[in-house]
C-alpha positions as MATLAB code, in Angstrom:
seq = 'MDYKSAIDGVLFEGGQAESQVTEIVEERFIPGFAAGIIGMKAGETKNVEAKFPDDYSNQELGGKTAVFEILTCREHLLRRRFCAAVLGGPLYVDAEFGGGA';
ca = [
      -0.190   -0.019   -0.076;
       0.711    3.640   -0.286;
      -0.070    6.287    2.357;
       0.889    9.923    3.464;
      -0.077   11.003    6.639;
      -0.475   14.496    8.510;
      -1.705   15.995   11.247;
      -3.391   19.191   11.626;
      -3.228   19.149    7.217;
       0.887   18.830    7.877;
       2.656   16.101    6.584;
       5.083   14.732    9.022;
       8.353   13.044    8.681;
       7.946    9.258    8.576;
       4.647    9.219    7.823;
       4.751    8.668    3.910;
       5.386    5.430    2.480;
       5.083    3.809   -1.272;
       5.011   -0.008   -1.814;
       4.625   -1.401    1.777;
       4.108   -4.677    2.027;
       1.743   -4.349    5.162;
       0.214   -7.466    7.650;
      -2.681   -6.323    9.363;
      -2.440   -6.970   13.123;
      -3.489   -4.480   15.117;
      -0.978   -4.457   17.724;
       1.533   -3.286   15.224;
       0.002   -0.124   14.287;
      -1.772    2.955   16.126;
      -5.102    2.632   17.238;
      -7.578    2.705   14.344;
      -4.792    2.436   11.763;
      -5.886   -1.672   11.183;
      -8.962   -1.167   11.290;
      -9.542    1.518    9.030;
      -8.070   -0.294    6.036;
      -9.093   -3.688    6.592;
     -11.732   -4.280    3.718;
     -10.560   -2.204    1.095;
     -10.369   -3.117   -2.293;
      -7.490   -2.776   -4.469;
      -6.299    0.930   -6.161;
      -9.486    2.058   -3.144;
      -8.320    5.491   -1.505;
      -9.670    5.884    1.870;
      -8.627    8.398    4.785;
      -8.079    6.740    7.856;
      -8.199    8.776   10.946;
      -5.928    7.056   14.076;
      -4.905    8.926   17.117;
      -1.363    8.125   18.246;
      -1.145    7.215   22.222;
       0.420    9.408   24.889;
       3.346    7.959   25.309;
       3.929    6.915   21.639;
       7.921    6.603   21.113;
       7.913   10.182   19.221;
       6.971   12.495   21.866;
       6.076   14.687   18.805;
       3.010   12.969   18.026;
       2.099   11.510   21.171;
      -1.554   12.306   21.912;
      -2.172   13.421   18.627;
      -4.630   12.409   15.966;
      -3.211   12.295   12.134;
      -5.036   11.150    8.882;
      -4.185    8.546    6.607;
      -4.380    8.595    2.871;
      -4.285    5.557    2.089;
      -4.127    3.808   -1.441;
      -3.999   -0.054   -2.125;
      -2.613   -2.450   -4.047;
      -2.232   -0.327   -7.320;
      -0.542   -2.092  -10.240;
       3.397   -2.437   -8.918;
       5.615   -5.426   -9.752;
       5.139   -7.828   -7.006;
       8.598   -9.020   -6.378;
       8.984  -12.847   -4.531;
      12.178  -13.629   -2.760;
      12.061  -17.650   -2.200;
      14.101  -18.516    0.675;
      16.965  -20.915    0.212;
      16.205  -23.171    3.103;
      12.465  -23.987    1.496;
      14.310  -24.268   -2.287;
      17.236  -25.446   -1.629;
      18.635  -22.918   -4.510;
      20.851  -19.965   -4.163;
      19.422  -16.756   -2.237;
      19.296  -14.709   -4.997;
      16.180  -16.608   -7.085;
      13.668  -13.955   -7.573;
      10.648  -13.785   -9.592;
       8.793  -11.314  -10.511;
       5.009  -10.789  -11.649;
       2.800   -8.173  -12.650;
       0.308   -6.741  -10.783;
      -2.780   -8.907   -9.821;
      -0.375  -12.559   -9.855;
];
């Protein structure tokens, strides 16, 4: 997914990403973020509001509410790296697939 996030309309450092592979586990995100993206469809854009915990590691963001503009699953090339331990082959084995494969 791609996303950019802002607090009071201002983008903040570290609040942007492109082509990020994301495993949706609520405990890995600030409260409300994962719940806001569950059920999104490929290519859908959505704004998700989530509040940083008061004791967040970046004190400048702690207690503040951010709006995350999220775009899911654009037509990027997907790359799979195969584990040598599983395949018994070299570590550099890659396979590239077009966007829906």
